[in-house]
C-alpha positions as CSV (number, residue, x, y, z in Angstrom):
1,M,12.0,9.7,9.1
2,D,8.6,11.4,8.5
3,L,5.2,10.1,9.6
4,I,4.3,8.6,6.2
5,Q,7.5,6.7,5.9
6,Q,7.1,5.4,9.5
7,K,3.6,4.2,8.7
8,F,4.8,2.2,5.6
9,A,7.9,1.0,7.6
10,S,5.7,-0.4,10.3
11,V,3.3,-2.1,7.8
12,F,6.2,-3.5,5.6
13,S,8.7,-4.3,8.4
14,A,10.4,-7.0,6.3
15,Y,11.5,-4.4,3.8
16,E,13.7,-1.3,3.7
17,V,11.2,1.5,3.0
18,T,12.1,4.8,1.3
19,T,9.7,7.5,0.2
20,L,10.3,10.3,-2.2
21,A,7.9,13.3,-2.4
22,R,6.2,13.9,-5.7
23,P,5.3,17.4,-7.1
24,D,1.6,16.6,-7.0
25,G,1.7,15.9,-3.2
26,G,1.9,12.1,-3.5
27,I,4.9,9.9,-2.8
28,L,7.0,7.3,-4.6
29,L,7.2,4.3,-2.3
30,T,10.2,2.0,-2.7
31,L,10.3,-1.3,-0.8
32,R,13.6,-3.2,-0.9
33,S,14.0,-6.8,0.3
34,T,17.1,-8.3,1.9
35,E,17.8,-10.1,-1.4
36,G,17.9,-6.7,-3.2
37,K,14.6,-7.0,-5.0
38,Q,12.6,-3.8,-5.0
39,I,9.1,-2.8,-5.7
40,K,8.1,0.8,-6.4
41,R,4.6,2.2,-6.2
42,S,3.2,5.7,-6.7
43,I,0.8,6.7,-3.9
44,S,-1.4,9.8,-4.7
45,H,-2.1,12.7,-2.4
46,N,-5.7,11.6,-2.1
47,Q,-4.7,8.0,-1.2
48,L,-2.4,9.3,1.5
49,H,-5.0,11.5,3.1
50,S,-8.0,9.1,3.1
51,S,-7.7,6.2,5.5
52,E,-9.9,4.0,3.4
53,Q,-7.9,4.6,0.2
54,L,-4.7,4.2,2.0
55,S,-5.9,0.9,3.4
56,W,-6.8,-0.2,-0.1
57,A,-3.4,0.9,-1.4
58,I,-1.6,-1.1,1.3
59,N,-3.7,-4.2,0.7
60,A,-2.9,-3.9,-3.1
61,I,0.8,-3.7,-2.3
62,R,0.6,-6.7,0.0
63,R,-1.2,-8.6,-2.7
64,D,1.4,-7.8,-5.2
65,L,4.2,-8.8,-2.8
66,A,2.4,-12.1,-2.1
67,E,2.0,-12.7,-5.8
68,Q,5.7,-12.2,-6.4
69,A,6.5,-14.6,-3.7
70,S,3.8,-17.0,-5.0
71,E,1.9,-16.8,-1.8
72,L,-1.5,-15.5,-2.7
73,P,-3.5,-14.0,0.2
74,A,-6.5,-15.6,1.8
75,I,-9.8,-14.9,0.1
76,S,-11.0,-13.2,3.3
77,M,-8.3,-10.6,2.8
78,L,-9.4,-9.9,-0.7
79,Q,-13.0,-9.7,0.2
80,S,-12.2,-6.9,2.7
81,Q,-11.8,-4.5,-0.1
82,N,-15.6,-4.5,-0.8
83,R,-16.7,-3.1,2.6
84,F,-19.6,-0.9,1.7
85,A,-22.9,-1.2,-0.1
86,L,-23.6,0.6,-3.3
87,P,-25.3,4.0,-2.9
88,T,-29.1,4.0,-3.2
89,Y,-31.1,6.9,-4.5
90,H,-34.6,8.0,-3.3
């Protein structure tokens, strides 16, 4: 199991995690539940190699999983995606 797959397996421990390399350097992530339901997401090369973008992608997948289970995440989890101020110009 490669490092990227281990990362997603640790984050989504309730799911069977498989990754498939894409020609553009990204991956196709597949999460399969014990009931056989699966969710697939494409993660770009830039998202994999930027900790902030990877965190956003993981939070988006968590939100999608919670929505499917009808368990919407707490507002504080959604607010964490807006962590930085807009740029200012002098």
